[in-house]
Each structure stands twice: as structure tokens, then as C-alpha cells.
The first five atom37 places (N, CA, C, CB, O) and aatype in JSON, in Angstrom:
{
  "aatype": [12, 6, 7, 10, 10, 6, 10, 0, 4, 5, 16, 16, 0, 3, 12, 12, 16, 7, 12, 16, 19, 11, 11, 10, 1, 11, 16, 13, 11, 7, 6, 2, 3, 13, 0, 0, 6, 6, 6, 3, 0, 16, 7, 1, 1, 6, 6, 8, 12, 3, 10],
  "atom_mask": [
    [1, 1, 1, 1, 1],
    [1, 1, 1, 1, 1],
    [1, 1, 1, 0, 1],
    [1, 1, 1, 1, 1],
    [1, 1, 1, 1, 1],
    [1, 1, 1, 1, 1],
    [1, 1, 1, 1, 1],
    [1, 1, 1, 1, 1],
    [1, 1, 1, 1, 1],
    [1, 1, 1, 1, 1],
    [1, 1, 1, 1, 1],
    [1, 1, 1, 1, 1],
    [1, 1, 1, 1, 1],
    [1, 1, 1, 1, 1],
    [1, 1, 1, 1, 1],
    [1, 1, 1, 1, 1],
    [1, 1, 1, 1, 1],
    [1, 1, 1, 0, 1],
    [1, 1, 1, 1, 1],
    [1, 1, 1, 1, 1],
    [1, 1, 1, 1, 1],
    [1, 1, 1, 1, 1],
    [1, 1, 1, 1, 1],
    [1, 1, 1, 1, 1],
    [1, 1, 1, 1, 1],
    [1, 1, 1, 1, 1],
    [1, 1, 1, 1, 1],
    [1, 1, 1, 1, 1],
    [1, 1, 1, 1, 1],
    [1, 1, 1, 0, 1],
    [1, 1, 1, 1, 1],
    [1, 1, 1, 1, 1],
    [1, 1, 1, 1, 1],
    [1, 1, 1, 1, 1],
    [1, 1, 1, 1, 1],
    [1, 1, 1, 1, 1],
    [1, 1, 1, 1, 1],
    [1, 1, 1, 1, 1],
    [1, 1, 1, 1, 1],
    [1, 1, 1, 1, 1],
    [1, 1, 1, 1, 1],
    [1, 1, 1, 1, 1],
    [1, 1, 1, 0, 1],
    [1, 1, 1, 1, 1],
    [1, 1, 1, 1, 1],
    [1, 1, 1, 1, 1],
    [1, 1, 1, 1, 1],
    [1, 1, 1, 1, 1],
    [1, 1, 1, 1, 1],
    [1, 1, 1, 1, 1],
    [1, 1, 1, 1, 1]
  ],
  "atom_positions": [
    [[74.35, 51.4, 33.91], [75.62, 50.78, 33.59], [76.64, 51.06, 34.7], [76.13, 51.28, 32.24], [77.44, 50.18, 35.03]],
    [[76.62, 52.25, 35.27], [77.56, 52.6, 36.32], [77.38, 51.71, 37.54], [77.39, 54.07, 36.71], [78.36, 51.31, 38.17]],
    [[76.13, 51.39, 37.88], [75.85, 50.52, 39.02], [76.41, 49.13, 38.81], [0.0, 0.0, 0.0], [76.89, 48.5, 39.76]],
    [[76.34, 48.64, 37.58], [76.88, 47.32, 37.27], [78.4, 47.31, 37.43], [76.49, 46.9, 35.85], [78.96, 46.35, 37.95]],
    [[79.05, 48.37, 36.98], [80.5, 48.49, 37.13], [80.88, 48.51, 38.61], [81.02, 49.76, 36.43], [81.82, 47.83, 39.02]],
    [[80.16, 49.29, 39.41], [80.43, 49.35, 40.85], [80.26, 47.99, 41.5], [79.52, 50.38, 41.53], [81.06, 47.59, 42.35]],
    [[79.22, 47.27, 41.11], [78.97, 45.94, 41.66], [80.1, 44.98, 41.29], [77.62, 45.39, 41.16], [80.56, 44.2, 42.13]],
    [[80.53, 45.03, 40.05], [81.62, 44.15, 39.6], [82.91, 44.47, 40.35], [81.84, 44.3, 38.08], [83.62, 43.56, 40.77]],
    [[83.21, 45.75, 40.52], [84.42, 46.15, 41.24], [84.36, 45.73, 42.7], [84.62, 47.66, 41.15], [85.35, 45.23, 43.25]],
    [[83.22, 45.91, 43.34], [83.08, 45.53, 44.75], [83.17, 44.03, 44.92], [81.76, 46.05, 45.31], [83.77, 43.55, 45.88]],
    [[82.57, 43.28, 44.0], [82.64, 41.81, 44.07], [84.07, 41.34, 43.94], [81.77, 41.18, 42.97], [84.5, 40.45, 44.67]],
    [[84.81, 41.93, 43.02], [86.21, 41.57, 42.83], [87.03, 41.93, 44.08], [86.79, 42.28, 41.6], [87.85, 41.13, 44.53]],
    [[86.8, 43.1, 44.62], [87.51, 43.52, 45.84], [87.2, 42.58, 47.0], [87.14, 44.96, 46.21], [88.09, 42.23, 47.77]],
    [[85.95, 42.18, 47.13], [85.57, 41.25, 48.19], [86.26, 39.9, 48.03], [84.05, 41.06, 48.22], [86.66, 39.27, 49.01]],
    [[86.39, 39.45, 46.77], [87.07, 38.18, 46.5], [88.54, 38.25, 46.88], [86.92, 37.81, 45.03], [89.11, 37.26, 47.34]],
    [[89.16, 39.4, 46.71], [90.58, 39.57, 46.94], [90.93, 39.74, 48.42], [91.08, 40.75, 46.18], [92.07, 39.5, 48.82]],
    [[89.99, 40.15, 49.21], [90.24, 40.43, 50.62], [90.78, 39.19, 51.34], [88.95, 40.92, 51.31], [90.17, 38.12, 51.32]],
    [[91.93, 39.37, 51.95], [92.53, 38.3, 52.74], [93.37, 37.31, 51.95], [0.0, 0.0, 0.0], [93.93, 36.38, 52.53]],
    [[93.47, 37.48, 50.64], [94.25, 36.55, 49.83], [95.73, 36.93, 49.85], [93.73, 36.54, 48.38], [96.1, 38.1, 49.92]],
    [[96.57, 35.91, 49.78], [98.0, 36.14, 49.63], [98.28, 36.47, 48.16], [98.83, 34.91, 50.1], [97.42, 36.27, 47.29]],
    [[99.47, 36.97, 47.9], [99.86, 37.28, 46.52], [99.8, 36.01, 45.67], [101.28, 37.9, 46.47], [99.33, 36.03, 44.54]],
    [[100.28, 34.92, 46.23], [100.28, 33.64, 45.51], [98.86, 33.22, 45.13], [100.95, 32.55, 46.37], [98.61, 32.8, 44.01]],
    [[97.94, 33.34, 46.07], [96.54, 32.96, 45.83], [95.89, 33.92, 44.81], [95.74, 32.97, 47.16], [95.11, 33.49, 43.96]],
    [[96.21, 35.21, 44.91], [95.68, 36.18, 43.94], [96.13, 35.83, 42.53], [96.13, 37.6, 44.29], [95.33, 35.85, 41.59]],
    [[97.42, 35.52, 42.38], [97.93, 35.15, 41.06], [97.22, 33.92, 40.51], [99.43, 34.9, 41.11], [96.87, 33.88, 39.33]],
    [[97.0, 32.93, 41.36], [96.35, 31.7, 40.92], [94.89, 31.97, 40.54], [96.43, 30.62, 42.02], [94.42, 31.51, 39.5]],
    [[94.18, 32.7, 41.38], [92.77, 32.98, 41.14], [92.53, 33.81, 39.88], [92.18, 33.7, 42.34], [91.63, 33.53, 39.09]],
    [[93.36, 34.84, 39.7], [93.16, 35.76, 38.59], [94.13, 35.51, 37.43], [93.3, 37.18, 39.06], [94.24, 36.32, 36.51]],
    [[94.82, 34.37, 37.5], [95.76, 33.97, 36.44], [96.77, 35.06, 36.13], [94.99, 33.6, 35.17], [97.04, 35.38, 34.97]],
    [[97.33, 35.63, 37.21], [98.32, 36.69, 37.07], [99.72, 36.13, 36.92], [0.0, 0.0, 0.0], [100.05, 35.08, 37.48]],
    [[100.52, 36.83, 36.18], [101.89, 36.43, 35.94], [102.8, 37.02, 37.01], [102.35, 36.86, 34.54], [102.62, 38.16, 37.43]],
    [[103.77, 36.24, 37.44], [104.74, 36.72, 38.41], [105.84, 37.47, 37.66], [105.34, 35.54, 39.26], [106.64, 36.85, 36.96]],
    [[105.88, 38.78, 37.8], [106.9, 39.56, 37.1], [107.94, 40.14, 38.07], [106.23, 40.69, 36.32], [108.67, 41.06, 37.72]],
    [[108.0, 39.59, 39.28], [109.0, 40.01, 40.26], [110.3, 39.26, 40.04], [108.48, 39.78, 41.69], [110.3, 38.1, 39.63]],
    [[111.41, 39.92, 40.33], [112.71, 39.24, 40.38], [112.72, 38.39, 41.65], [113.91, 40.27, 40.37], [111.92, 38.61, 42.56]],
    [[113.62, 37.43, 41.72], [113.68, 36.52, 42.88], [113.82, 37.29, 44.19], [114.84, 35.55, 42.72], [113.19, 36.93, 45.19]],
    [[114.65, 38.34, 44.2], [114.85, 39.13, 45.42], [113.56, 39.84, 45.83], [115.98, 40.16, 45.22], [113.22, 39.91, 47.01]],
    [[112.84, 40.35, 44.84], [111.58, 41.04, 45.13], [110.54, 40.04, 45.64], [111.05, 41.76, 43.87], [109.77, 40.36, 46.55]],
    [[110.51, 38.87, 45.07], [109.57, 37.83, 45.49], [109.83, 37.43, 46.94], [109.66, 36.61, 44.57], [108.9, 37.26, 47.73]],
    [[111.1, 37.26, 47.28], [111.47, 36.92, 48.66], [111.02, 38.0, 49.63], [112.98, 36.69, 48.77], [110.49, 37.7, 50.7]],
    [[111.22, 39.25, 49.28], [110.84, 40.37, 50.14], [109.33, 40.42, 50.31], [111.35, 41.7, 49.55], [108.84, 40.69, 51.41]],
    [[108.58, 40.15, 49.24], [107.12, 40.15, 49.31], [106.64, 39.05, 50.23], [106.51, 39.96, 47.91], [105.74, 39.27, 51.04]],
    [[107.23, 37.88, 50.13], [106.85, 36.75, 50.98], [107.11, 37.04, 52.44], [0.0, 0.0, 0.0], [106.3, 36.68, 53.3]],
    [[108.22, 37.69, 52.73], [108.53, 38.04, 54.13], [107.54, 39.04, 54.68], [109.95, 38.6, 54.25], [107.13, 38.94, 55.83]],
    [[107.14, 40.0, 53.86], [106.17, 41.01, 54.31], [104.83, 40.36, 54.61], [106.0, 42.12, 53.27], [104.17, 40.72, 55.58]],
    [[104.41, 39.4, 53.77], [103.13, 38.74, 53.98], [103.11, 37.94, 55.27], [102.81, 37.84, 52.81], [102.07, 37.84, 55.93]],
    [[104.25, 37.36, 55.64], [104.31, 36.58, 56.88], [103.98, 37.44, 58.09], [105.69, 35.95, 57.04], [103.46, 36.94, 59.09]],
    [[104.27, 38.72, 58.02], [104.05, 39.61, 59.14], [102.68, 40.29, 59.11], [105.12, 40.66, 59.16], [102.29, 40.95, 60.07]],
    [[101.96, 40.11, 58.02], [100.65, 40.75, 57.89], [99.59, 39.85, 58.52], [100.32, 41.04, 56.4], [99.71, 38.63, 58.51]],
    [[98.6, 40.45, 59.06], [97.48, 39.7, 59.65], [96.39, 39.56, 58.59], [96.93, 40.43, 60.94], [95.47, 40.37, 58.52]],
    [[96.5, 38.51, 57.76], [95.54, 38.32, 56.67], [94.5, 37.32, 57.03], [96.23, 37.89, 55.41], [93.61, 37.04, 56.23]]
  ]
}
């Protein structure tokens, strides 16, 4: 059972690699709980990241 959990976690991590926050939310149906100011700051940080 532990091996299956590790495989599931690694598969999920591999899927997330290189995704933007926006894409992660869409893929995993995540809710945006950031305030507008926080969202703007997150977007600016992503622009500078090499994803």
C-alpha cells in the first residue's frame, strides 16, 4: 500500500511541475482564496520564474 501512495504522490508532483497557479487551479479544480492584491503579487512573481 505504501508503494501505491508513493506512486500516486510522484505522479501528481510530475503533473504539477511547470504549471502556473492558474493552470494548477484549473487542473485540480482549486478555489482561488487570494485577495486581489495577493493575486496580483502572485502573478508578478510567476512572470519572473523560469517555468
